[in-house]
C-alpha positions as CSV (number, residue, x, y, z in Angstrom):
1,M,0.0,0.1,0.1
2,T,1.4,3.3,-1.0
3,A,2.1,6.1,1.8
4,H,0.1,9.0,2.3
5,P,2.4,11.5,0.5
6,L,2.7,13.8,3.8
7,L,3.6,10.7,5.3
8,A,6.2,9.8,2.8
9,A,7.6,13.2,3.5
10,A,8.2,13.0,6.9
11,L,9.7,9.5,6.8
12,T,11.7,10.6,4.2
13,A,13.1,13.8,6.1
14,A,13.5,11.2,9.3
15,E,15.7,8.8,6.9
16,R,18.0,11.8,6.3
17,G,18.4,12.2,10.4
18,W,16.2,15.2,10.2
19,H,13.8,15.3,13.3
20,V,10.0,15.9,12.3
21,F,7.0,16.8,13.9
22,P,3.3,18.1,12.5
23,L,2.2,21.0,11.3
24,T,-1.6,22.4,11.1
25,P,-2.6,21.0,7.7
26,N,-2.2,23.4,4.7
27,T,-0.4,25.9,6.9
28,K,3.3,26.4,8.3
29,R,2.0,26.1,12.1
30,P,2.9,23.8,14.6
31,A,0.1,21.4,15.1
32,I,1.6,20.2,18.7
33,T,3.2,22.5,21.6
34,A,6.8,21.5,22.8
35,W,7.6,20.6,18.8
36,E,11.4,20.7,19.1
37,Q,11.2,18.2,22.3
38,R,8.8,15.9,20.8
39,A,10.0,16.1,17.1
40,T,11.4,12.2,16.2
41,T,13.1,10.3,13.9
42,D,11.2,7.2,14.9
43,P,9.3,6.0,12.0
44,V,6.7,3.9,14.2
45,R,5.8,7.2,16.1
46,I,5.8,9.1,12.6
47,R,3.5,6.8,11.0
48,R,1.4,7.1,14.1
49,C,1.0,10.5,13.8
50,W,0.5,11.0,9.9
51,G,-2.0,8.0,10.1
52,A,-3.9,10.6,12.2
53,G,-4.4,13.1,9.7
54,P,-3.0,15.1,6.7
55,F,-0.3,17.1,8.7
56,N,2.2,19.2,6.8
57,V,5.9,18.4,8.0
58,G,8.1,20.4,10.2
59,V,11.7,20.1,10.4
60,A,13.2,20.9,13.8
61,C,16.6,22.6,12.9
62,G,18.3,21.9,16.3
63,P,17.5,18.3,16.9
64,S,18.4,18.0,13.3
65,A,21.9,19.9,13.4
66,L,20.9,22.1,10.8
67,V,20.8,25.9,10.0
68,V,18.3,26.7,7.2
69,V,18.7,30.1,5.1
70,D,15.7,31.2,3.8
71,L,15.8,33.1,0.8
72,D,12.6,34.8,0.3
73,A,10.3,36.6,-2.8
74,P,9.2,39.7,-1.9
75,K,5.7,39.9,-1.2
76,S,4.9,42.5,-3.3
77,P,6.0,43.1,-6.9
78,T,6.9,46.9,-6.5
79,A,9.2,46.0,-3.2
80,R,12.6,47.6,-3.8
81,P,15.6,46.4,-1.7
82,P,17.2,48.9,0.8
83,A,19.8,51.0,0.2
84,E,22.4,48.6,0.6
85,W,21.2,46.0,-1.7
86,D,19.3,48.1,-4.4
87,E,21.4,47.3,-7.5
88,P,20.7,46.5,-10.8
89,G,19.1,42.5,-11.2
90,I,18.7,42.0,-7.3
91,T,15.3,41.4,-6.7
92,D,14.9,38.9,-4.1
93,G,16.8,36.5,-1.3
94,T,18.4,34.5,-3.7
95,D,19.9,37.6,-5.4
96,V,20.8,39.0,-2.1
97,F,22.8,35.9,-1.1
98,A,24.8,35.8,-4.4
99,E,25.6,39.6,-4.0
100,L,26.9,38.9,-0.3
101,F,29.4,36.2,-1.2
102,R,30.4,38.2,-4.3
103,R,31.3,40.9,-2.5
104,A,33.3,39.0,-0.2
105,G,35.0,37.3,-2.7
106,Q,33.8,34.0,-2.3
107,P,31.8,31.3,-4.1
108,V,28.0,31.1,-3.4
109,P,27.5,28.1,-1.5
110,D,24.3,26.8,-3.2
111,Q,25.4,23.3,-4.2
112,T,23.6,21.9,-1.1
113,F,20.1,20.5,-0.1
114,R,17.7,22.9,-1.2
115,V,13.8,23.2,-1.2
116,R,11.8,25.2,-3.5
117,T,9.0,27.0,-0.9
118,C,5.4,27.4,-1.7
119,R,5.8,31.5,-2.4
120,G,8.7,30.9,-4.5
121,G,11.3,31.7,-2.5
122,R,14.7,28.6,-1.6
123,H,15.6,26.8,1.4
124,L,19.3,26.1,1.6
125,Y,20.3,23.5,4.5
126,F,23.6,23.6,5.8
127,A,25.4,21.2,8.2
128,A,25.0,23.3,11.5
129,P,28.9,24.2,13.0
130,G,30.0,22.8,16.3
131,G,30.3,25.5,19.2
132,P,28.3,28.2,19.9
133,V,24.1,27.6,19.0
134,Q,23.5,29.7,15.9
135,P,20.6,32.2,16.9
136,N,17.8,32.5,14.3
137,T,17.7,35.8,12.2
138,V,15.1,37.5,9.8
139,G,17.2,40.2,7.8
140,T,20.6,40.0,9.5
141,L,22.4,38.6,6.8
142,G,20.8,40.7,4.1
143,W,17.3,41.4,2.4
144,L,14.9,38.8,2.4
145,I,17.2,36.2,4.1
146,D,16.4,34.6,7.2
147,S,17.8,31.9,8.9
148,R,16.6,29.0,11.2
149,S,18.8,26.8,13.7
150,A,17.8,25.7,17.3
151,G,14.7,26.8,18.5
152,G,13.8,27.4,15.0
153,Y,12.1,25.1,12.2
154,V,11.2,24.9,8.6
155,V,8.4,23.5,6.3
156,A,9.7,20.5,4.7
157,A,9.8,19.2,1.3
158,G,6.1,17.6,0.3
159,S,4.1,19.9,2.5
160,V,1.6,21.6,0.8
161,V,0.5,25.6,1.4
162,D,-1.8,27.9,-0.2
163,S,-1.9,24.9,-2.8
164,A,1.7,25.1,-3.5
165,T,4.0,22.2,-3.0
166,Y,7.2,22.9,-1.4
167,R,9.3,20.3,-3.5
168,V,13.3,19.2,-3.6
169,E,15.7,21.5,-6.1
170,L,18.5,20.2,-5.4
171,D,18.9,16.3,-3.5
172,L,22.3,17.1,-2.0
173,P,23.7,16.6,1.6
174,P,23.8,19.9,3.4
175,L,27.1,21.4,2.8
176,P,29.3,22.8,6.4
177,L,27.7,26.3,7.2
178,P,30.0,28.7,5.6
179,A,32.1,30.9,7.6
180,L,30.2,34.1,6.3
181,L,26.8,33.0,7.5
182,L,28.2,32.4,11.1
183,I,26.6,34.5,13.4
184,S,26.9,35.0,17.2
185,K,24.0,35.0,19.7
186,E,24.6,38.2,21.0
187,S,24.9,40.1,17.1
188,T,21.5,39.2,15.8
189,T,21.0,42.9,14.6
190,A,21.6,44.3,11.0
191,R,24.9,42.9,9.5
192,P,26.9,45.7,7.4
193,A,26.7,44.7,4.2
194,P,30.1,44.0,2.5
195,A,31.5,47.3,0.5
196,R,30.3,47.8,-2.9
197,T,31.8,50.3,-5.1
198,S,29.2,53.0,-5.2
199,G,26.3,53.9,-3.2
200,R,26.4,55.4,0.6
201,I,23.2,55.2,3.2
202,S,22.5,57.9,5.0
203,D,22.5,57.5,8.9
204,P,19.2,57.8,9.6
205,V,18.0,55.4,7.5
206,A,20.8,52.5,8.4
207,W,19.5,53.3,11.9
208,A,16.0,52.7,10.7
209,N,16.8,49.3,9.0
210,A,18.9,48.3,11.8
211,A,15.9,48.7,14.2
212,L,13.7,47.1,11.8
213,D,15.9,44.0,12.0
214,R,16.6,43.9,15.4
215,E,12.5,44.1,15.9
216,C,11.8,41.4,13.5
217,N,14.5,39.1,15.0
218,K,12.9,39.7,18.5
219,V,9.6,38.8,17.3
220,A,10.9,35.5,15.2
221,T,12.8,34.1,18.5
222,T,9.9,34.8,20.8
223,G,8.2,32.1,22.4
224,E,4.2,31.0,22.3
225,G,3.3,33.0,25.6
226,G,4.6,36.3,24.2
227,R,4.9,36.4,20.7
228,N,1.7,38.8,19.8
229,R,2.9,40.9,22.3
230,A,6.4,41.5,20.9
231,L,4.7,41.9,17.8
232,V,2.4,44.5,18.6
233,G,5.7,46.4,20.6
234,A,7.4,46.0,17.2
235,A,4.9,47.5,15.0
236,R,4.4,50.6,17.5
237,S,8.0,51.1,18.0
238,L,8.4,50.9,14.2
239,A,5.9,53.2,13.4
240,R,8.3,56.4,14.7
241,M,10.5,55.3,11.6
242,V,7.3,55.1,9.2
243,A,6.4,58.7,10.4
244,T,9.5,60.0,9.7
245,R,9.6,57.9,6.3
246,H,12.9,56.6,6.9
247,L,10.9,53.1,6.1
248,T,7.7,52.5,4.4
249,R,4.5,51.1,6.1
250,T,4.8,48.2,3.2
251,E,8.4,47.5,3.9
252,V,7.7,47.0,7.7
253,E,4.4,45.2,7.2
254,N,6.2,42.6,4.8
255,R,9.2,42.3,7.3
256,L,7.1,42.2,10.5
257,T,4.6,39.8,8.7
258,A,7.7,37.3,8.1
259,A,9.1,37.3,11.6
260,A,5.4,36.7,12.9
261,N,5.5,33.4,10.4
262,A,8.5,32.6,11.9
263,A,7.3,32.5,15.1
264,G,4.1,30.4,14.4
265,I,1.9,33.3,13.9
266,G,-0.4,32.8,10.8
267,D,-1.1,35.8,8.1
268,A,-4.4,36.8,9.1
269,E,-3.3,37.3,12.4
270,A,-0.4,38.7,11.9
271,A,-1.6,41.5,9.7
272,R,-4.4,42.4,12.4
273,T,-1.7,42.7,15.1
274,I,0.4,44.5,12.7
275,R,-2.1,46.8,11.3
276,S,-3.1,47.9,14.9
277,G,0.5,48.3,16.4
278,L,1.3,50.5,13.3
279,D,-1.9,52.6,13.4
280,W,-1.5,52.9,17.2
281,G,2.2,53.9,16.6
282,L,1.1,56.5,14.1
283,A,-1.8,58.1,15.9
284,N,0.9,58.5,18.8
285,T,3.6,60.0,17.2
286,T,3.3,63.7,16.6
287,A,5.6,65.5,14.3
288,G,7.1,67.2,17.4
289,R,8.1,64.1,18.8
290,A,9.4,62.0,15.8
291,A,11.7,64.9,14.6
């Protein structure tokens, strides 16, 4: 008897040594609490779990000794990169990732296990290094680049969200995490982009982008009990930069939505919370206070 495709996806990931757990059907949200502790490679437990329903498959990065780099696509076709990445040919996270390594004079490490996501982005799987735990990040490495490690998870190949299937794009063993992607737990705010030949960032804009990265990381790494509070707080705080036009509202909404998704908050709930926080922040930011 042929296994259900989602059961087969869970078993395939487990055979690679990756610890899996169920996600709510057709979503990216965990279907269980304490998912990192309960994630498993045991085929008996996996068959029992996925025999109960068509759950999507989550891979817990920490127990799986993985760091997964998420190269996203912009949510709006009119989205522009921030100044440090605003160059011809750079339109998404994949382009930024390649440019990051080009500026560092290093080959792009894309010949690793790679998954195409439901929105046209990519997940690049890397073997976690020994030593200090890599933090989860949102935007620290560059525009539309997030990363998941201990305490984080990714949606596995074979899962279906919005009628689109996550699929393996390149079936190779995960490469060791490149040194250029190493981030200390104490430094999850925006990393300066490698120098380019022209273009400078004004201090207020650089400061605003650093604040955006910092707030997004805070939201993405907040646990279940405090994630909504962190999200509304981030939206209220960033409203000041929207008021001064150092950030656009669309940019803030898109980045906070990605961070909220990483924390397990669905799109609809995230949109309501972000809108409420931004509206409150803008209403309570007078021209005098924002200057």
